[in-house]
VOBA-1610 file (N, C-alpha, C; in pm, whole numbers, padded with zeros to 5 digits, always signed):
BEGIN
Met+00085-00118+00000Met+00000+00000+00000Met+00089+00124+00000Asn+00065+00217-00087Asn+00148+00337-00102Asn+00115+00446+00000Lys-00009+00456+00037Lys-00054+00565+00123Lys+00010+00557+00262Thr+00047+00672+00314Thr+00101+00680+00450Thr-00016+00684+00548Pro-00009+00606+00655Pro-00116+00614+00755Pro-00121+00754+00816Lys-00242+00804+00836Lys-00257+00942+00880Lys-00367+00954+00984Ala-00333+01019+01094Ala-00429+01045+01201Ala-00449+01195+01216Ala-00573+01233+01236Ala-00601+01371+01273Ala-00586+01379+01425Val-00516+01480+01471Val-00503+01506+01613Val-00559+01646+01635Ile-00677+01651+01695Ile-00747+01778+01709Ile-00766+01807+01856Met-00733+01928+01895Met-00755+01968+02033Met-00849+02087+02036Gly-00927+02094+02142Gly-01024+02201+02156Gly-00962+02334+02190Ser-00840+02330+02244Ser-00770+02452+02284Ser-00620+02430+02274Asp-00547+02535+02245Asp-00402+02522+02240Asp-00343+02489+02377Ser-00419+02512+02484Ser-00371+02476+02618Ser-00361+02324+02636Asp-00423+02247+02547Asp-00416+02101+02552Asp-00286+02048+02491Phe-00213+02132+02419Phe-00097+02087+02343Phe+00013+02020+02426Pro+00047+02070+02545Pro+00152+02002+02622Pro+00122+01853+02647Val-00002+01817+02667Val-00040+01676+02685Val-00046+01606+02550Val-00105+01672+02452Val-00127+01612+02320Val+00005+01581+02248Lys+00112+01654+02282Lys+00244+01626+02223Lys+00282+01479+02238Lys+00244+01419+02351Lys+00277+01278+02377Lys+00209+01187+02274Cys+00088+01221+02236Cys+00015+01145+02135Cys+00084+01157+01999Ile+00122+01278+01963Ile+00188+01303+01835Ile+00320+01225+01829Ala+00395+01229+01938Ala+00523+01156+01942Ala+00500+01005+01927Met+00397+00953+01990Met+00367+00810+01981Met+00327+00773+01838Leu+00244+00855+01776Leu+00206+00829+01637Leu+00329+00824+01547Lys+00417+00921+01562Lys+00539+00925+01480Lys+00626+00804+01504Lys+00631+00756+01628Lys+00709+00636+01662Lys+00664+00516+01579Phe+00534+00510+01549Phe+00479+00398+01473Phe+00466+00429+01324Gly+00519+00543+01279Gly+00517+00578+01137Gly+00385+00634+01089Val+00310+00696+01179Val+00180+00753+01145Val+00194+00905+01137Glu+00154+00960+01024Glu+00154+01105+01006Glu+00042+01166+01089Ala+00068+01281+01149Ala-00033+01350+01230Ala-00069+01483+01168Asp-00198+01503+01145Asp-00250+01632+01100Asp-00305+01701+01224Val-00232+01799+01277Val-00261+01859+01407Val-00335+01991+01389Asn-00446+02005+01462Asn-00528+02126+01452Asn-00590+02162+01586Val-00622+02291+01604Val-00705+02338+01714Val-00839+02374+01653Ile-00943+02301+01695Ile-01080+02327+01648Ile-01171+02310+01769Ser-01251+02408+01797Ser-01340+02402+01913Ser-01480+02358+01872Ala-01532+02260+01944Ala-01669+02215+01919Ala-01770+02325+01947His-01735+02415+02039His-01829+02519+02080His-01803+02653+02014Arg-01677+02689+01994Arg-01644+02820+01937Arg-01634+02819+01786Thr-01601+02701+01729Thr-01593+02688+01583Thr-01664+02559+01538Pro-01792+02548+01570Pro-01863+02423+01537Pro-01871+02394+01387Asp-01881+02497+01306Asp-01885+02474+01161Asp-01752+02417+01112Ala-01642+02466+01166Ala-01510+02414+01128Ala-01495+02268+01171Ala-01547+02235+01290Ala-01541+02095+01338Ala-01620+02004+01246Ala-01740+02045+01210Ala-01824+01964+01121Ala-01758+01949+00983Glu-01707+02057+00931Glu-01643+02055+00799Glu-01520+01964+00798Tyr-01439+01975+00903Tyr-01320+01891+00911Tyr-01359+01742+00911Ala-01452+01707+00997Ala-01493+01567+01009Ala-01557+01515+00880Lys-01640+01596+00817Lys-01706+01554+00693Lys-01605+01525+00582Asn-01494+01596+00580Asn-01396+01583+00474Asn-01271+01504+00514Ala-01267+01455+00635Ala-01147+01389+00685Ala-01104+01270+00599Glu-01196+01181+00570Glu-01160+01062+00493Glu-01112+01101+00352Lys-01183+01194+00290Lys-01144+01243+00157Lys-01005+01306+00160Asn-00967+01362+00275Asn-00836+01426+00291Asn-00728+01330+00341Gly-00756+01201+00336Gly-00654+01101+00369Gly-00643+01063+00514Ile-00735+01110+00597Ile-00733+01076+00740Ile-00791+00936+00758Asp-00724+00855+00841Asp-00769+00719+00870Asp-00837+00707+01005Val-00798+00790+01099Val-00852+00786+01234Val-00842+00927+01292Ile-00936+00961+01380Ile-00937+01095+01441Ile-00917+01081+01591Ile-00827+01163+01643Ile-00804+01171+01787Ile-00843+01311+01830Ala-00929+01321+01931Ala-00978+01451+01975Ala-00954+01469+02124Ala-00884+01575+02160Ala-00856+01607+02300Ala-00938+01729+02339Ala-01011+01716+02450Ala-01092+01828+02496Ala-01116+01816+02646Gly-01137+01930+02708Gly-01163+01933+02851Gly-01298+01992+02882Lys-01331+01991+03010Lys-01457+02042+03063Lys-01574+01971+02997Ala-01657+02041+02920Ala-01772+01977+02856Ala-01728+01870+02757Ala-01612+01888+02696Ala-01545+01787+02612Ala-01634+01726+02504His-01700+01810+02429His-01788+01763+02322His-01718+01740+02189Leu-01592+01778+02178Leu-01523+01774+02050Leu-01525+01636+01985Ala-01486+01533+02058Ala-01481+01398+02000Ala-01620+01355+01950Gly-01721+01381+02028Gly-01857+01344+01989Gly-01907+01421+01868Val-01876+01549+01863Val-01917+01629+01747Val-01849+01577+01621Leu-01720+01551+01630Leu-01648+01498+01514Leu-01705+01362+01473Ala-01731+01276+01570Ala-01784+01143+01542Ala-01922+01150+01475Ala-01998+01253+01505Ala-02131+01268+01446Ala-02125+01292+01295Phe-02010+01343+01247Phe-01999+01381+01107Phe-01909+01290+01024Thr-01868+01175+01079Thr-01780+01085+01005Thr-01807+00941+01043Thr-01764+00850+00957Thr-01769+00707+00991Thr-01630+00657+01032Leu-01530+00745+01033Leu-01396+00707+01078Leu-01397+00682+01228Pro-01306+00596+01276Pro-01297+00579+01421Pro-01249+00708+01487Val-01309+00739+01601Val-01272+00859+01678Val-01229+00814+01818Ile-01113+00863+01858Ile-01059+00836+01991Ile-01058+00967+02068Gly-01115+00966+02186Gly-01118+01085+02269Gly-01013+01083+02378Ile-00950+01197+02400Ile-00860+01215+02513Ile-00926+01318+02605Pro-00984+01273+02716Pro-01040+01371+02810Pro-00926+01444+02883Met-00934+01574+02886Met-00827+01655+02943Met-00860+01696+03087Lys-00758+01694+03169Lys-00771+01741+03307Lys-00758+01893+03303Ser-00873+01961+03299Ser-00866+02105+03277Ser-00962+02186+03362Ser-01022+02124+03460Ser-01118+02199+03541Ser-01109+02158+03686Thr-01193+02214+03765Thr-01194+02184+03908Thr-01238+02040+03936Leu-01291+01971+03838Leu-01334+01832+03857Leu-01225+01733+03816Asp-01103+01780+03797Asp-00987+01696+03766Asp-01004+01607+03643Gly-01083+01651+03548Gly-01099+01575+03425Gly-01215+01477+03427Leu-01278+01457+03543Leu-01391+01365+03550Leu-01504+01413+03460Asp-01527+01544+03456Asp-01629+01600+03368Asp-01598+01568+03222Ser-01472+01582+03183Ser-01431+01554+03046Ser-01450+01406+03014Leu-01408+01321+03105Leu-01420+01176+03086Leu-01566+01136+03068Leu-01652+01184+03155Leu-01793+01147+03146Leu-01858+01201+03019Ser-01816+01319+02976Ser-01870+01375+02852Ser-01837+01286+02733Met-01719+01226+02735Met-01677+01142+02621Met-01735+01002+02625Val-01741+00942+02742Val-01786+00803+02746Val-01938+00787+02741Gln-02010+00892+02765Gln-02157+00885+02766Gln-02217+00923+02631Met-02161+00871+02525Met-02210+00900+02390Met-02338+00823+02362Pro-02428+00883+02284Pro-02552+00813+02251Pro-02528+00700+02151Lys-02618+00606+02150Lys-02611+00492+02059Lys-02593+00543+01916Gly-02501+00480+01846Gly-02477+00514+01705Gly-02364+00612+01682Ile-02316+00677+01788Ile-02206+00774+01774Ile-02097+00736+01875Pro-02026+00625+01851Pro-01926+00582+01949Pro-01799+00668+01945Val-01739+00682+02062Val-01608+00745+02076Val-01527+00655+02168Ala-01419+00599+02117Ala-01328+00523+02203Ala-01258+00625+02291Thr-01253+00600+02420Thr-01199+00700+02512Thr-01088+00640+02596Val-00978+00713+02606Val-00865+00672+02688Val-00874+00746+02823Ala-00778+00724+02908Ala-00775+00785+03039Ala-00762+00937+03032Val-00796+01003+03140Val-00777+01147+03149Val-00629+01177+03124Asp-00601+01268+03031Asp-00466+01303+02987Asp-00391+01183+02930Gly-00462+01083+02880Gly-00401+00960+02830Gly-00356+00969+02685Ala-00281+01071+02653Ala-00240+01094+02514Ala-00154+00982+02458Asp-00064+00927+02540Asp+00019+00816+02491Asp-00069+00701+02443Asn-00166+00663+02526Asn-00253+00551+02489Asn-00340+00583+02368Ala-00376+00708+02349Ala-00452+00744+02230Ala-00369+00718+02104Gly-00242+00754+02110Gly-00153+00728+01997Gly-00133+00580+01972Ile-00118+00503+02080Ile-00101+00358+02066Ile-00228+00294+02011Leu-00343+00334+02064Leu-00470+00278+02016Leu-00491+00311+01868Ala-00460+00433+01830Ala-00471+00470+01688Ala-00381+00382+01602Ala-00258+00358+01648Ala-00166+00272+01573Ala-00220+00129+01564Gln-00280+00080+01671Gln-00338-00055+01668Gln-00452-00063+01567Ile-00535+00039+01562Ile-00644+00043+01464Ile-00585+00047+01323Leu-00486+00133+01303Leu-00426+00148+01170Leu-00349+00024+01126Ala-00299-00054+01221Ala-00225-00177+01187Ala-00314-00277+01115Leu-00444-00265+01129Leu-00536-00352+01055Leu-00532-00324+00905Lys-00498-00202+00868Lys-00493-00160+00728Lys-00349-00147+00676Tyr-00258-00109+00764Tyr-00119-00084+00725Tyr-00030-00185+00797Glu+00007-00291+00728Glu+00078-00402+00791Glu+00215-00363+00846Glu+00275-00255+00798Glu+00406-00215+00848Glu+00402-00166+00992Ile+00285-00134+01044Ile+00273-00084+01181Ile+00279-00199+01282Ala+00227-00316+01246Ala+00219-00428+01340Ala+00353-00466+01402Pro+00461-00481+01324Pro+00588-00516+01388Pro+00640-00406+01480Arg+00610-00281+01450Arg+00651-00170+01537Arg+00578-00179+01671Leu+00451-00213+01665Leu+00373-00232+01789Leu+00428-00350+01870Ala+00459-00460+01802Ala+00514-00577+01870Ala+00647-00542+01937Gln+00732-00468+01869Gln+00861-00428+01926Gln+00840-00336+02046Phe+00743-00246+02036Phe+00711-00155+02145Phe+00672-00234+02270Lys+00586-00334+02253Lys+00544-00417+02367Lys+00660-00497+02422Gln+00745-00547+02336Gln+00862-00623+02381Gln+00957-00532+02460Asp+00978-00410+02411Asp+01064-00314+02481Asp+01008-00282+02619Met+00876-00267+02629Met+00815-00240+02760Met+00838-00357+02855Ala+00820-00478+02807Ala+00839-00597+02890Ala+00984-00607+02939Glu+01078-00580+02850Glu+01220-00584+02888Glu+01253-00477+02992Glu+01192-00361+02979Glu+01214-00254+03076Glu+01161-00294+03214Val+01045-00357+03218Val+00989-00402+03346Val+01079-00510+03407Glu+01129-00601+03325Glu+01216-00707+03377Glu+01344-00647+03435Lys+01403-00546+03371Lys+01523-00480+03424Lys+01491-00416+03560Lys+01377-00351+03569Lys+01336-00288+03696Lys+01313-00393+03803Asn+01256-00505+03765Asn+01232-00615+03859Asn+01365-00665+03915Leu+01463-00688+03829Leu+01594-00737+03874Leu+01663-00634+03964Ala+01651-00507+03931Ala+01712-00402+04011Ala+01649-00395+04150Ile+01517-00408+04157Ile+01447-00405+04286Ile+01484-00528+04369Lys+01490-00645+04304Lys+01528-00767+04375Lys+01667-00751+04437Lys+01759-00695+04360Lys+01896-00675+04410Lys+01896-00578+04527Glu+01823-00469+04513Glu+01816-00370+04620Glu+01752-00428+04745Ala+01648-00509+04728Ala+01580-00570+04842Ala+01671-00668+04915Glu+01756-00738+04843Glu+01851-00831+04907Glu+01953-00758+04993Glu+01980-00632+04959Glu+02081-00555+05032Glu+02027-00489+05158Ile+01900-00504+05183Ile+01840-00441+05302Ile+01873-00524+05425
//
């Protein structure tokens, strides 16, 4: 397949960018191009609808949406596309992101949004890569290596802790 895998990474506010950077880095690690935008579900609803309606035509394979407080961005985008949408609820209010999380997971029937943890940008990037690996076979070995690297890191930490515990 010639096409490069491509994910839209959309945040409701530029204040979400410090967290969202982790998602972009994870996508790049797996060879996924990121189309990064700030689009507000509430302040620029027409732009959100237009982006989602044209996403597939513009080469987007999956959409990742980060938003806080009312956190309607992922749901609004999902309403206008058949592409998979992953929501990142942002910790941005006095409710520590619980409001954002509940806004994303309580989607009505027919408009699903896969939702990761509050500020879970890394997992959003990984989940997007896993979805894209179904279409782009070159991503699967990168994911397998990533999991192997994590396991090896845990084993190193385990051995270090065992050694330290013996010295007590």
